[in-house]
NUSEMAR-121391 format. One record per residue (C-alpha): residue in one letter; x, y, z. Coordinates in pm, 1 decimal, m for minus. Example, Ala and Ser with C-alpha at 12.3 -4.5 7.8 and 13.67 -1.06 7.14 Angstrom:
<pts>
aa u v w
A 1230.0 m450.0 780.0
S 1367.0 m106.0 714.0
</pts>
This chain:
<pts>
aa u v w
M 12970.5 7582.1 15385.5
S 13285.4 7395.8 15439.4
K 13331.4 7368.9 15810.8
K 13109.6 7221.9 16107.7
T 12893.0 7507.3 16260.4
D 12777.8 7338.2 16570.9
L 12494.5 7600.9 16567.3
K 12147.7 7458.6 16656.8
L 11875.0 7455.4 16391.6
L 11496.2 7420.4 16457.3
I 11326.9 7327.5 16119.6
V 10953.7 7358.7 16148.8
E 10761.3 7210.9 15841.3
D 10414.8 7027.7 15829.6
E 10525.5 6818.1 15496.9
P 10723.3 6518.1 15611.3
D 10903.5 6487.4 15298.2
A 11005.6 6858.3 15299.7
R 11098.9 6822.6 15671.0
Q 11309.7 6528.4 15640.7
L 11494.9 6634.0 15336.1
L 11592.5 6988.1 15485.1
S 11690.3 6817.2 15796.1
Q 11915.3 6591.9 15619.3
I 12068.0 6874.4 15395.6
F 12138.5 7099.0 15694.2
A 12284.1 6820.2 15919.2
M 12546.1 6762.7 15623.7
R 12599.8 7128.4 15615.7
G 12719.3 7134.1 15996.6
F 12415.2 7210.1 16156.7
N 12300.3 7048.2 16479.1
V 11941.6 7005.5 16360.3
R 11606.7 6945.0 16508.4
S 11241.5 6940.9 16335.6
A 10903.7 6997.4 16434.9
A 10556.5 6932.3 16243.2
D 10397.6 7240.3 16365.5
G 10419.7 7543.0 16584.0
F 10318.4 7372.3 16939.1
A 10566.7 7118.0 16869.5
A 10818.2 7375.0 16790.1
L 10768.7 7590.9 17104.5
H 10777.4 7264.3 17344.3
I 11123.2 7216.0 17157.4
I 11228.7 7570.0 17220.7
R 11107.0 7579.9 17589.8
S 11343.5 7265.8 17636.9
A 11645.1 7411.1 17442.0
A 11640.3 7758.4 17234.7
P 11781.3 7735.7 16904.6
D 12037.7 7960.3 16751.9
I 11818.2 7969.1 16390.2
L 11452.1 7891.2 16325.1
L 11366.7 7820.7 15967.4
S 10988.5 7788.4 15991.3
D 10701.8 7738.7 15700.9
L 10430.1 7970.1 15743.8
N 10119.0 7793.1 15660.4
M 10095.8 7520.2 15906.5
P 9760.8 7350.6 16079.0
G 9728.0 7384.5 16460.0
M 9961.0 7648.0 16498.4
S 10066.4 7849.1 16187.1
G 10414.6 7994.7 16124.1
F 10262.9 8336.7 16163.5
E 10163.3 8267.9 16494.3
L 10472.9 8087.6 16590.2
L 10701.5 8359.8 16465.9
S 10508.2 8616.4 16638.5
V 10586.4 8438.7 16991.6
V 10907.4 8358.6 16898.9
R 10979.2 8722.9 16854.1
R 10801.0 8823.1 17167.8
L 10965.7 8545.1 17415.1
Y 11278.4 8468.7 17216.0
P 11400.5 8787.6 17036.1
Q 11741.9 8670.9 17045.7
I 11665.8 8356.8 16801.3
H 11753.1 8429.8 16392.2
V 11458.5 8356.2 16242.8
I 11406.1 8258.7 15860.8
A 11052.4 8230.0 15701.5
T 10954.5 8022.5 15448.1
S 10642.8 7979.1 15204.7
G 10522.4 7953.8 14865.6
A 10238.0 8205.9 14922.4
Y 10460.4 8479.4 14891.6
S 10730.4 8583.2 14587.1
G 11048.9 8731.8 14615.8
N 11343.5 8748.4 14887.0
S 11160.9 9030.4 15108.3
V 11023.3 8959.7 15423.9
P 10637.1 8967.1 15384.3
K 10472.5 9295.0 15591.5
G 10375.4 9153.7 15924.0
I 10579.7 8882.3 15949.3
A 10809.9 8873.9 16247.2
A 11143.6 8707.6 16060.2
D 11476.7 8814.4 15993.3
S 11482.6 8724.2 15626.4
F 11260.3 8497.3 15402.1
H 11268.9 8240.2 15141.2
E 11035.9 8157.7 14880.9
K 10983.2 7790.0 14837.2
A 11032.8 7621.5 14511.8
S 11287.1 7915.5 14418.9
G 11574.2 7670.7 14476.5
L 11797.5 7606.7 14763.2
A 12084.2 7828.6 14664.1
S 11917.2 8165.7 14813.2
L 11832.1 7948.8 15119.6
F 12191.5 7831.7 15156.7
E 12299.8 8202.4 15133.4
L 12027.4 8301.3 15398.2
M 12161.7 8009.5 15648.0
D 12518.1 8101.0 15567.9
M 12452.2 8452.0 15692.5
A 12268.4 8348.6 15966.1
A 12558.8 8143.0 16072.3
L 12814.1 8419.8 16047.3
L 12574.7 8615.1 16262.9
G 12568.1 8330.8 16527.3
H 12245.5 8320.8 16770.9
T 12202.3 8672.4 16683.1
S 11873.3 8859.2 16558.7
F 11795.5 9203.3 16473.5
F 11563.6 9229.2 16736.2
S 11622.2 9357.2 17117.6
H 11530.0 9131.6 17418.3
R 11190.5 9170.5 17609.0
T 11183.2 9122.4 17993.8
H 10909.3 8877.3 18081.0
T 10638.7 9019.1 18263.1
P 10297.3 8875.6 18441.3
L 9960.0 8934.1 18234.0
W 9739.2 9188.5 18419.1
I 9375.1 9119.0 18351.6
D 9039.0 9213.3 18479.9
L 8803.8 8988.2 18602.1
E 8518.4 8890.3 18373.4
S 8146.1 9023.0 18483.9
R 7946.5 8739.7 18644.3
M 7592.0 8665.9 18786.2
P 7578.4 8650.2 19176.3
F 7554.6 8260.9 19162.7
E 7861.1 8204.7 18915.1
A 8215.5 8211.7 18988.9
H 8504.9 8409.2 18957.3
H 8667.1 8389.1 18579.7
V 8926.7 8557.8 18416.7
L 9037.3 8546.9 18051.2
L 9400.7 8454.6 17964.1
N 9606.0 8498.3 17640.3
C 9857.6 8240.1 17679.3
P 10186.5 8436.9 17582.2
A 10357.9 8141.7 17458.5
C 10071.3 8028.3 17194.4
L 9836.0 8335.7 17228.0
R 9560.7 8088.0 17232.2
P 9280.3 8239.0 17488.2
F 9139.3 8006.3 17756.4
R 8909.8 8098.9 18105.5
Q 9053.3 8050.7 18446.5
T 8830.1 7998.4 18761.2
V 8966.3 8254.7 19031.5
E 8880.3 8159.7 19406.4
E 9037.1 8434.0 19601.0
I 9020.3 8815.0 19459.1
N 9345.2 8962.1 19556.5
A 9668.2 9119.9 19381.6
E 9925.2 8838.0 19414.6
I 10102.5 8710.9 19119.8
R 9950.0 8400.9 19014.6
E 10070.6 8102.0 18771.3
T 9870.8 7846.4 18581.0
T 9906.3 7613.6 18280.1
C 9817.1 7685.4 17929.2
L 9514.6 7443.7 17835.8
F 9674.0 7424.3 17492.2
C 10042.2 7425.3 17480.2
G 10109.5 7349.8 17832.2
G 10314.5 7650.4 17860.4
K 10351.9 7871.6 18223.2
V 10137.5 8169.9 18240.8
D 10166.9 8406.6 18502.0
Y 9906.0 8659.2 18573.9
A 9761.6 8912.7 18835.1
I 9406.4 9058.4 18883.2
A 9452.2 9426.0 18813.6
L 9111.9 9529.1 18987.6
A 9244.6 9372.7 19331.5
I 9460.8 9675.2 19363.8
K 9299.0 9941.3 19531.5
P 9413.5 10268.5 19589.6
K 9499.4 10367.6 19941.1
I 9323.1 10691.9 20065.0
V 9604.3 10934.8 20185.0
P 9406.2 11238.5 20384.9
S 9511.9 11597.2 20268.9
E 9692.5 11842.7 20461.3
P 9485.4 12146.3 20612.0
R 9502.2 12453.8 20416.0
P 9477.9 12816.1 20547.5
I 9180.9 12899.5 20315.0
P 8887.9 12625.0 20285.9
T 8871.1 12523.6 19949.9
E 8708.2 12232.6 19759.1
S 8814.9 11902.8 19912.3
L 9114.4 11716.2 19730.7
A 9055.5 11419.8 19539.2
P 9207.7 11102.7 19709.9
V 9571.0 11024.4 19622.9
G 9626.5 10650.5 19480.1
E 9901.3 10462.7 19583.5
Y 9999.3 10112.4 19509.0
P 10214.5 9906.5 19693.8
A 10584.8 9922.4 19595.6
D 10603.7 9557.6 19489.2
S 10291.8 9557.6 19279.3
L 10362.9 9903.4 19101.9
S 10710.6 9750.2 18992.0
A 10525.9 9460.6 18839.9
R 10294.0 9683.6 18646.9
R 10567.2 9868.0 18516.2
A 10799.5 9558.2 18454.6
</pts>
């Protein structure tokens, strides 16, 4: 690549030497490079300034690349993702990996340069469509009479589950912070929405009573369909 791309590249690699080497190489090739040592650090960077291209290892401690790419694909589908690993061979994206392309480690940098050049030509475009953010709709956990209400949330940013205490039971959209990655989690309690009873109109011939018709508040219904 002869000219400066000015594209933002995030390299996620837990091996310090490999991370530093790749950062230097692609900075020399015209990319605006940032790096992270694990998935959690990468998410923090992405939330502050999403990159155009993400180059991520798959086998990492803490939050693996498998988890990271799944999160990125759901929340930041516009990012062009290149997965890399020494656990798979060939240049095809392994099954179940949420990436646009794949580079086999120790196979030489020529193929990685080709993938990166292709990503640069595409700009900040992925092959996947955008996804609209919606709150998590969850149920209350069962409890004993003397216990507080709790909900079990799965953070949409890092996919880690954590328990949250709920003081008041209603259908309002709530906001909390993930205990693991610090990301914002919007959620609502599904069981707090109760259907309204709409009386049936009289029928000329007595028949079996009509079942109640369930209605949801318009704002809640819109949130559920989002």
